[in-house]
C-alpha positions as CSV (number, residue, x, y, z in Angstrom):
1,X,78.1,-39.5,5.2
2,X,76.3,-37.4,8.7
3,X,75.8,-34.5,6.6
4,X,74.3,-36.8,4.0
5,X,71.8,-37.6,6.5
6,X,71.4,-34.4,8.2
7,X,70.4,-32.8,5.0
8,X,68.4,-35.7,4.1
9,X,66.4,-35.1,7.4
10,X,66.2,-31.3,6.5
11,X,64.8,-32.0,3.6
12,X,61.9,-34.3,4.7
13,X,61.0,-32.4,7.7
14,X,60.8,-29.1,4.9
15,X,58.5,-31.3,2.7
16,X,56.3,-32.3,6.0
17,X,56.0,-29.3,7.6
18,X,54.3,-28.0,4.3
19,X,52.0,-30.8,3.7
20,X,51.1,-30.3,7.6
21,X,50.9,-26.3,7.7
22,X,49.3,-25.5,4.1
23,X,52.4,-23.1,4.2
24,X,52.9,-21.7,0.7
25,X,56.3,-22.7,-0.9
26,X,57.2,-18.9,-1.7
27,X,57.0,-18.3,1.8
28,X,58.7,-20.9,2.7
29,X,61.8,-20.6,0.7
30,X,61.6,-16.9,0.7
31,X,62.2,-17.3,4.6
32,X,64.7,-20.1,4.4
33,X,66.8,-19.3,1.6
34,X,67.2,-15.4,3.1
35,X,68.2,-16.9,6.7
36,X,70.8,-18.9,4.5
37,X,72.5,-15.9,2.6
38,X,73.6,-11.9,3.3
39,X,73.7,-11.4,-0.2
40,X,71.0,-8.8,-1.6
41,X,69.8,-11.4,-3.7
42,X,67.9,-14.6,-3.0
43,X,66.3,-17.5,-4.8
44,X,62.3,-17.0,-4.1
45,X,59.8,-19.4,-6.1
46,X,57.2,-17.2,-7.3
47,X,53.4,-18.5,-7.2
48,X,52.3,-15.7,-9.7
49,X,53.9,-18.3,-12.4
50,X,52.3,-21.3,-11.6
51,X,49.1,-23.3,-11.5
52,X,47.7,-25.9,-9.3
53,X,49.7,-29.0,-9.8
54,X,52.9,-27.9,-11.5
55,X,55.7,-26.4,-9.6
56,X,56.2,-22.6,-9.4
57,X,58.9,-20.8,-11.0
58,X,61.8,-20.0,-9.2
59,X,63.6,-16.3,-9.6
60,X,66.0,-14.3,-8.1
61,X,64.5,-11.6,-5.5
62,X,66.8,-8.5,-6.2
63,X,66.6,-5.9,-3.3
64,X,68.0,-2.9,-5.1
65,X,64.9,-3.1,-7.7
66,X,62.0,-1.1,-5.9
67,X,59.6,-2.5,-3.9
68,X,56.1,-2.4,-5.0
69,X,53.9,0.2,-3.2
70,X,50.3,-0.8,-2.8
71,X,48.5,2.4,-4.0
72,X,45.0,0.7,-3.2
73,X,45.7,-2.0,-0.2
74,X,42.9,-4.6,1.2
75,X,41.5,-4.0,4.6
76,X,38.4,-4.7,6.9
77,X,35.8,-7.4,6.5
78,X,33.3,-7.8,3.6
79,X,29.8,-9.8,4.7
80,X,27.9,-11.3,1.8
81,X,25.1,-13.7,0.8
82,X,25.8,-17.0,-1.1
83,X,25.8,-16.4,-4.6
84,X,26.0,-12.8,-4.6
85,X,29.5,-11.2,-6.5
86,X,32.2,-8.6,-5.4
87,X,35.5,-7.7,-6.5
88,X,38.3,-6.4,-4.4
89,X,41.0,-4.4,-5.6
90,X,44.8,-4.4,-4.4
91,X,46.9,-2.4,-6.6
92,X,50.9,-1.6,-6.5
93,X,53.4,0.5,-8.7
94,X,57.1,1.0,-9.0
95,X,58.9,3.4,-10.8
96,X,62.7,1.6,-11.8
97,X,60.5,0.5,-14.8
98,X,59.8,-2.8,-13.8
99,X,56.3,-4.7,-14.6
100,X,54.1,-5.2,-11.2
101,X,52.4,-9.0,-11.7
102,X,50.1,-10.5,-8.9
103,X,49.5,-13.6,-7.1
104,X,46.3,-13.6,-4.8
105,X,46.5,-15.9,-2.2
106,X,43.4,-17.6,0.4
107,X,43.5,-18.2,3.9
108,X,42.0,-20.3,6.7
109,X,43.6,-17.7,9.3
110,X,43.6,-13.6,9.7
111,X,47.6,-13.6,8.3
112,X,48.9,-12.8,5.1
113,X,51.6,-15.5,4.8
114,X,50.9,-19.4,4.5
115,X,48.2,-19.1,2.1
116,X,46.9,-20.8,-0.8
117,X,48.0,-19.6,-4.0
118,X,44.6,-18.8,-6.3
119,X,44.7,-20.6,-9.5
120,X,44.4,-17.8,-12.6
121,X,44.4,-14.9,-9.9
122,X,47.0,-12.8,-11.1
123,X,45.9,-9.3,-11.7
124,X,45.3,-6.2,-9.5
125,X,41.7,-7.3,-9.0
126,X,39.9,-10.6,-7.6
127,X,36.2,-11.6,-7.5
128,X,36.3,-14.5,-4.9
129,X,33.7,-17.8,-4.7
130,X,30.7,-17.1,-2.7
131,X,29.3,-20.5,-3.3
132,X,30.0,-21.8,0.1
133,X,29.5,-20.3,3.6
134,X,31.9,-19.6,6.1
135,X,35.4,-17.0,6.2
136,X,38.1,-17.2,4.3
137,X,40.8,-14.3,4.1
138,X,42.6,-13.0,0.9
139,X,45.7,-11.5,0.5
140,X,47.8,-10.7,-2.3
141,X,51.8,-10.6,-3.4
142,X,52.8,-8.0,-6.1
143,X,55.8,-8.7,-7.4
144,X,58.1,-6.3,-9.7
145,X,59.8,-7.9,-12.6
146,X,62.8,-6.9,-14.4
147,X,65.7,-8.4,-16.0
148,X,64.7,-11.9,-15.1
149,X,64.7,-10.7,-11.1
150,X,62.1,-9.9,-8.5
151,X,61.0,-7.5,-5.7
152,X,58.0,-8.5,-3.8
153,X,55.6,-7.0,-1.2
154,X,52.4,-8.7,0.3
155,X,49.3,-6.9,0.9
156,X,46.8,-6.5,4.4
157,X,44.2,-9.1,5.0
158,X,40.4,-8.8,4.1
159,X,38.2,-11.0,5.5
160,X,35.3,-12.6,3.6
161,X,32.4,-13.6,5.1
162,X,29.8,-15.6,2.8
163,X,26.3,-16.6,4.7
164,X,24.7,-19.5,3.7
165,X,21.7,-21.5,4.4
166,X,20.1,-18.7,6.1
167,X,16.5,-17.6,6.9
168,X,14.5,-14.5,8.0
169,X,13.2,-14.9,11.4
170,X,10.8,-12.2,13.6
171,X,11.5,-11.7,17.2
172,X,8.2,-12.7,19.1
173,X,9.6,-9.7,21.9
174,X,10.3,-6.6,19.8
175,X,9.3,-7.4,16.4
176,X,12.8,-7.5,14.8
177,X,13.7,-9.7,11.7
178,X,17.1,-11.3,12.1
179,X,18.8,-13.2,9.1
180,X,19.7,-16.9,11.1
181,X,21.8,-19.4,9.9
182,X,19.8,-22.7,9.7
183,X,22.9,-25.0,11.5
184,X,24.0,-22.9,14.6
185,X,21.9,-19.4,14.4
186,X,24.5,-17.1,13.3
187,X,23.7,-14.0,12.4
188,X,25.6,-10.8,10.3
189,X,25.7,-7.5,12.5
190,X,27.1,-4.4,11.9
191,X,27.4,-4.6,8.4
192,X,25.1,-3.7,5.2
193,X,24.7,-6.9,2.5
194,X,22.4,-7.7,-0.7
195,X,20.1,-10.4,0.4
196,X,17.7,-11.6,-3.1
197,X,18.4,-8.4,-4.7
198,X,17.8,-5.7,-1.7
199,X,20.4,-4.3,0.4
200,X,20.0,-4.4,4.6
201,X,21.6,-2.8,7.4
202,X,22.0,-4.9,10.4
203,X,22.6,-3.9,13.9
204,X,24.8,-4.7,16.5
205,X,22.2,-7.4,17.5
206,X,21.7,-8.7,13.8
207,X,18.4,-6.9,13.4
208,X,17.5,-5.5,10.0
209,X,17.0,-1.5,10.5
210,X,16.4,2.0,9.0
211,X,20.3,2.9,8.3
212,X,18.8,6.6,9.2
213,X,16.8,6.2,12.1
214,X,17.8,3.1,13.3
215,X,14.5,1.2,13.7
216,X,13.5,-2.1,13.1
217,X,12.4,-2.8,9.5
218,X,9.7,-5.3,8.4
219,X,11.4,-7.5,6.2
220,X,8.6,-9.3,5.2
221,X,7.2,-5.7,3.5
222,X,11.0,-4.6,1.8
223,X,10.8,-8.1,0.4
224,X,8.0,-8.9,-1.4
225,X,6.1,-5.7,-2.9
226,X,8.2,-2.0,-1.6
227,X,6.8,-0.7,-4.9
228,X,3.5,-1.9,-4.8
229,X,2.8,-0.7,-1.2
230,X,3.4,2.8,-2.4
231,X,1.3,2.7,-5.4
232,X,-1.8,1.4,-3.6
233,X,-2.3,4.6,-1.1
234,X,-1.8,6.9,-4.3
235,X,-5.0,4.8,-6.1
236,X,-6.8,4.6,-2.9
237,X,-6.6,8.5,-2.3
238,X,-7.4,9.4,-5.9
239,X,-10.7,7.4,-5.7
240,X,-11.3,9.1,-2.4
241,X,-10.9,12.2,-4.0
242,X,-13.1,11.6,-7.4
243,X,-16.2,10.0,-5.5
244,X,-17.1,13.3,-3.6
245,X,-16.7,15.0,-6.4
246,X,-19.1,13.1,-8.5
247,X,-21.5,12.6,-5.3
248,X,-21.6,16.4,-5.5
249,X,-22.5,17.0,-9.0
250,X,-25.2,14.4,-8.6
251,X,-26.8,16.4,-5.9
252,X,-26.3,19.6,-7.3
253,X,-28.2,18.3,-10.7
254,X,-31.3,16.5,-9.1
255,X,-32.8,20.0,-7.7
256,X,-32.5,21.6,-10.6
257,X,-34.2,19.4,-12.4
258,X,-36.8,19.2,-9.6
259,X,-37.0,22.9,-9.7
260,X,-37.4,22.7,-13.6
261,X,-40.6,20.1,-13.0
262,X,-42.1,22.8,-10.5
263,X,-42.2,25.2,-13.2
264,X,-43.5,23.1,-15.6
C-alpha cells in the first residue's frame, strides 16, 4: 500500500515538474530511466517522431550503436531584423549503416536541454521564425536509427536575436546612426545584419560603420539612393566637360566670321 502511494506521488511530481519547467519529455525520460538501470539499453521518448499535441514515440536507446557525430554543428549568435529569413545547419553522420534523423528544439535560456520540440523541424537545416522580437536559443538532437533502436547526440546552441519595432536615430554629438528599439532603446552591436535590403555593420557602441575603415556611415544616404548618388557626379562632370568645349568652339568661330567680313 505504501509502495503504491509512493509511486503515485512520484508520478504526480514528474508531471508537475514537466508543466512548470517546460522540460522536454525526451530529456526527462532519458535522465530518469538512465538512473534506474545500468544496462546498455534504455527507453527514451524520441521527439523526432512527434508533433505538437500527440504523444512522442518511445524508442530503445542502444549505446552499442554509433553515436551520431556532428560534421556541421551550431554555435555563436545571429542578429536579424524582423521579417528577414536565414537557415541554420547541423548535420551528423554515423558509420554503422543506421539512418540519421533530427529534431530541432527552441529554448528561452542558453542551454541544449529542456527545450521545446519544434513541429516539423526534422531535417538537418532549419529556418526559424522572425516575426517576433527577442532572443531564442536553438539546438538539435540527432538520432541514429537502426533495428528499432536509437542512439543520440545533442548539438551546441545557436542564439538568434530578432530585432523588431526598430528605428534609426542619429546621435547629435558624433553624427553616428544607431538602430534603436522603440520600447527600450536597445540596439544591435558588434554584428552585421540585413535591414530593408541593405547590409549594415555595427560597432561595439551600436553605430553603423564602414567595415573597412570603421568610420561612421550616413544611413540616410545608404538607405535612400546609393546608386543615384554615385551617378549624379558623373553626369555633372560630363556636363562641365561639354560646356567649355562648346564655348571654345563658338569663340573660335566668331573671329573667323569677323575676318571674313573685313576682307569683304
